C-alpha positions in Angstrom: 0.0 0.0 0.0 1.4 3.4 -1.0 0.6 6.9 0.3 0.0 9.2 -2.6 0.9 12.3 -0.6 4.2 10.8 0.3 4.8 9.6 -3.2 4.1 13.2 -4.6 6.1 15.0 -1.8 2.9 16.8 -0.5 1.5 17.4 2.9 -2.0 16.6 1.5 -3.5 15.5 -1.8 -7.3 16.0 -2.4 -8.6 13.9 -5.2 -11.6 11.9 -6.4 -11.5 8.1 -6.4 -13.7 5.4 -7.8 -14.7 7.4 -10.9 -15.4 10.5 -8.7 -17.9 8.8 -6.3 -15.6 9.3 -3.3 -13.3 12.3 -2.6 -10.2 11.6 -0.5 -7.8 13.9 1.2 -4.7 11.9 1.8 -2.1 13.4 4.2 1.5 12.5 4.4 2.8 9.9 6.9 3.2 11.6 10.3 1.1 14.6 9.3 0.8 17.1 12.2 -2.4 17.3 14.2 -3.0 20.8 12.9 -3.3 19.5 9.3 -5.7 16.7 10.3 -7.8 19.0 12.4 -8.1 21.5 9.5 -9.5 18.7 7.3 -11.9 17.7 10.1 -13.1 21.3 10.4 -13.7 21.5 6.6 -16.2 18.7 6.7 -14.0 15.7 5.9 -14.3 12.5 8.0 -11.0 11.1 9.4 -10.2 7.4 8.9 -7.1 5.5 10.1 -5.7 2.0 9.4 -2.3 1.0 10.8 0.0 4.0 10.0 -2.2 5.5 7.3 -4.6 8.4 8.0 -6.9 9.8 5.4 -10.1 11.8 5.2 -13.2 11.4 3.0 -16.2 13.5 2.1 -19.6 11.9 2.5 -20.7 10.4 -0.8 -24.1 12.0 -0.7 -22.7 15.6 -1.0 -23.7 16.9 -4.5 -20.8 17.6 -6.9 -20.7 21.4 -6.9 -21.1 21.5 -3.1 -18.3 18.9 -2.7 -16.0 20.9 -5.1 -16.7 24.0 -2.9 -15.7 22.1 0.3 -12.5 20.9 -1.4 -11.6 24.4 -2.6 -12.2 25.8 0.9 -10.1 23.0 2.5 -7.3 23.6 0.0 -7.3 27.4 0.7 -7.3 26.8 4.5 -4.4 24.3 4.2 -2.3 26.5 2.0 -3.0 29.6 4.2 -1.7 27.5 7.1 1.5 26.9 5.2 0.9 23.3 4.1 1.9 22.0 0.7 -1.6 20.9 -0.5 -2.7 19.9 -4.0 -6.3 20.0 -5.2 -6.9 17.6 -8.2 -7.9 19.5 -11.3 -11.1 17.4 -11.6 -12.4 19.1 -8.4 -11.8 22.7 -9.7 -15.1 24.2 -10.8 -14.8 26.8 -13.6 -17.7 29.2 -13.9 -18.2 31.3 -17.0 
């Protein structure tokens, strides 16, 4: 099992999985509590298995609303000084 945040030298990677049905926020191994708490505060649910910690959005959140949550989480993480990446598939372009 590989950690995509570690593999990409990021603090956190926010991306859709399973053809967009689930949105994950994967944090680096040993991520600080501040980073994990920021994701919690943005509406992501924390999960843990062995040494891996990740966050997910509920699957019943509509697409545009989920994209907005992801954008706000990305903004909060980068404002706090974390190296966060928001997958292009989650960026909503209007106009």
